[in-house]
N, C-alpha and C positions, 0 to 999 in steps of 0.2 A: 139216751133211752132208748134198748137195748131189748124191751119185752114193752111191748101193744099191747091193746084191746081187753080182752074180749074185743072181737068184733067176727059179723053172721060172714059169717062166703059161703056163698057157694053153691060151692063140692064141702066142706066140712064140718056144717053146721057154725056153730061157738067157736071159735080160733082163738087162741094170744098168740098173736108174729112170734114173733125172733128176730129181730134187726141183725145180721151176722155178722155184716157187712157197710163200713164208713160210703156215706154217700159219696157222690156215685159213681158205682169200679168194678167197673164189667167188662167179658168178653166178649158181650154186645154192642152195638146202643140201635135201635130196631127205631122203624121210623114212629112205629104205634107205642111204644115206652111211655107209662101214667109219669114217670117220675121223669122223661124231659130228652133231652139229652147225654150218653155218656161224656160226663167229667175227663175218665183215666179209660184208655179201654188196656186190660188186665188178660193174664193168661196164665201169670207163674202162681202158681199159690204158696201161702205164706201167715203170718199170724197178724190176724186184726184185734182181739181183745183175750184174757187171760179165760183159759173156759170156769173158773171155777165161779168169774164175775160175769161170764152171762151165767148161768146156769146158777145163780144164787138170785139175776134177777127176776129172772126165769119165776124163781121160786114166791117171792114178794108179788110180783104179778099176780099169778094167780092165789097164794090166800085171799089176796084183798078182792080181788073179785068170786069167791066164795065166799068172804065174809060179809058183801054184797048183796048178797043172794044171786048172783052168776052163775051162767054152768060151762064149764071148758070141756071142750069134745077132744078137741086135738089141739097139740101145740105148735106154733104150721113154721120151716126154715123159710121166710118170706119178702127178702131182706132187698135193701137199697140198689142193689148188684147182683151179680151173679154170688151164690150160696157156694157154692164148692170153691171159694177160688178159697173158701178161709180150709185151712189144714185143718185147722182143727173140730173140722167137722164131726167126729164120729168121738168123739173123746165127747166133745158137749150132746150128745145125744146119749150114751153110755152114761154121763153125770147127770142127763134129768127121767130118766129110765126111773125111780126112786118115788120119783109123783107120783106114778099110777095113771098118766094119762098118753094115747096114742102119739103118738110123734109121724108130722111131715113133714117133708121136703117138697117144695115148689121149685126146678131145675131146670133152665132151658140144658140137657142136656150135651151144651157144647162144652167140659169137659167127661166127657164118659167113656170116650177113650184110651182115661188112662183109668187102672192099674187098683193101682189105690183111691180115684172118687164113686168107683164102683165099689169095692172095701166101706165107703163109710156111705151108702147110700145103700146099703146093703141093712145095716142098720134099722134103717127104721123100720114103721109101719105102715106107710102107704106115699108114694112116690108119685109125683106125676115129668112128667117127661115130652120139653116140645118138640114138636116136630111144625115150622111152618112151608120144607119144602122139601123135596129129595130131589129136586135140583141145581145145585153152583150159582147158575148166573140167578137167580130169584134168590135161592138163598144170603145171597148179597147184596141187595135189592133191599127187602124187605128189613135181613136183622143184622143183617153191616157188618158182619163179624171180625174180631180182632185177624190182622194179616198174615197173622201165621197156624191159625188156626184149617184146618182143612173138616170139608163135612163127611167124604171118604171116613175119616178117623173113626169121628158122631156118629154115624152110623152105625157102622160096628160094633163099637162097642154098646150103645144101642139096645142091638141084637146078643150077644152075650151077656148084657144085663137083666137082659128080660126073660135069658133065661133063666138064670138064678137064683131070684128074688126071690124070695118066698111070701114077702109080705102084698100089699093090693098094688098096682101097674097101672095107672090110668098113662092118658097121652094130649093134649091139649095141640092144634092146631088154630091158629090168628085167621082169620081172610078180609085181605084187602083188596079194597077194592079194586079191578086193574091189575094187581101185583099176581094177588098164586090162586085165583075163584076161578078158572078155568075149567071145565069139564077133565080134559088134562091134566090138569096140572094137579086137582082134588085127589084123581083120579089116582094115580102117583103116589101119592103123598098115603092113603089107602091101601092101593098095592100093602106097603112095605110097611103099614103099622096092620094091620091082618097076620104080617107077622111075628111081631111081637103078645098080638092077643093079648092086648088091654082087660082088665074087668067093664073102665070107660076108652072112646072116644069120646075126646067132646071137644065141638067145633064152633069158637068163642069171634067176636068182634070184637073192632073197638068200643067201649062205652063211656072208656074217660079222654080228657082233653089225652089227646097221642103227644110224643114228639112233636110230628111235622103236623103243619097244619092241611096238608094236600090230603091225609089222613083221612078214610072214607071207610061206614062200613058195606060193604056188599047189598046189590039189590034186596029185598027181599025171595024175588024168585028162586035167585041166585044162591044164598042158606040155603034154600029149597030144596034146591037142588042139591047141592053138596052134598051136604043127610042127608039124601037119597042114595050116593055115589056110596060115603059112607056105608049106610044100615045092609048093601046088599053083600058088603063084604065081612063085618064084622059083627059080633052077638049085642051086642048095646053102646048106641051114638044117643049123648045129649047136648041139645045149645048147651050156650054157657054166654046165652044174648045176654038173660035179663038181671033189673035190678037185684041184687043180695038181700034190701030192708035196709030198714033204718036202727036197724035195733045194735048201736056203737053201746059198747057198757062206759057207764063211771068209775073208777074205781078210787074215787078221793083226793084229786090236785083236775079239779073240770083244766086250764092250761098245759099244764101237764101230759092229758090224757086227749087235748087235742091236738097238739103238735105230735104228738105221738104216732096217733092212731095213723094223721095226715101225714105223714110223711113218708109214710108207706102205700097210702090206700085212701085219696083224694076223699074224700065228700058233698052230696051233694048239698045245697043249701034247702034243703028237708031235710033231709039229715042233723045238718049241725041241729037247725029249732028244734028237733028231737028231741038229742041227746044234752040241748040244754035245758029240755024245760025238766026230763028226766032229772036229771043234777044239782039242778032249783033255784037255775044260773037263769041272767039274761044273756043281751041280745053285746050289753059293748062287752062281753070278755072277747068278743071277734075282736073288737075297733080295738084295743088295745094289742093285739097280736098283730094287727091289719097294721097302725098307728104303729107299734116297734118295728115293723118291716120280719115278724117269722112268719108271719100265715100272707096267700096269696090267689085272690083268685080267676078263676080264668072260666070264659064259659068255650061250649063245648055242645054246638047243635043249640036245641032252646034251651037247656037247661047250664044253672050255675053251680060251677064246684070251687074249693077247696083244700086247699094243697099248705102242706106246707113245704117255708120257701129256703131250700134246702143250701146250705155254704161249704164250701168245700171242705173246712177245717173243723164243724160241726158235732163231729168223735171222731176223733184223732186222737 
């Protein structure tokens, strides 16, 4: 399943997600990743799916959503790994243009030092770049990058992309307690982001089960202080710390929809309940998926979440 949703997005309204990378191939193995640790670290771009198949799958999902009366605000590349590892990313964006829906890419920016990656991202309408730290030692601790990556190249590429990109550029900084949430560390990130002039600089904290159990969101006063530091340097700063809501779409097949959404977007128990009610289904669907080992249940804070169990060969 390449396309999933529509799902509620805290930034993009109602979004059909595009899962253009098999699980879980990434350039990073972030300590806070909601999908768990990276199975295979990669930094060489390659083909994963035929671009025409990606476009066809997205079109089918959009058509089903529209028939069900669902709104689609964006088509968003937000896969099980880093979307720019897909060498066909630019071609896929081109093929999706006839649908007439804005296209977004959420990237960790690890490969943005490459000219071909910047060229592919230039085709999108909305791009989110992750900047968790400007200090190599903190970057390695929180993002746990591929050994061949260099933070200096990433930061330089980010500046160059921001200079030429004509769409809407936003940034996201994930704060983890005791790792990158000191005033000095936050201030250095804010100074760098001010050079990019993003439409919005988002501050986020872990709200879904992270890869490492020790990961915690900073205390409220620390988050508020980080906001003030960002706000002193940039025109628009927003928290990305609230729950996005339960308006997950049902497009025709309850099991397929649940698995496609939870493969990249863990759902709270109340969200699953509401989804099942709208689909006219009951909790037996979830029990079957748990019994077949296709869905897993986990706890984070005082909330229970449901995630698709990622098998290494599930989309190869």
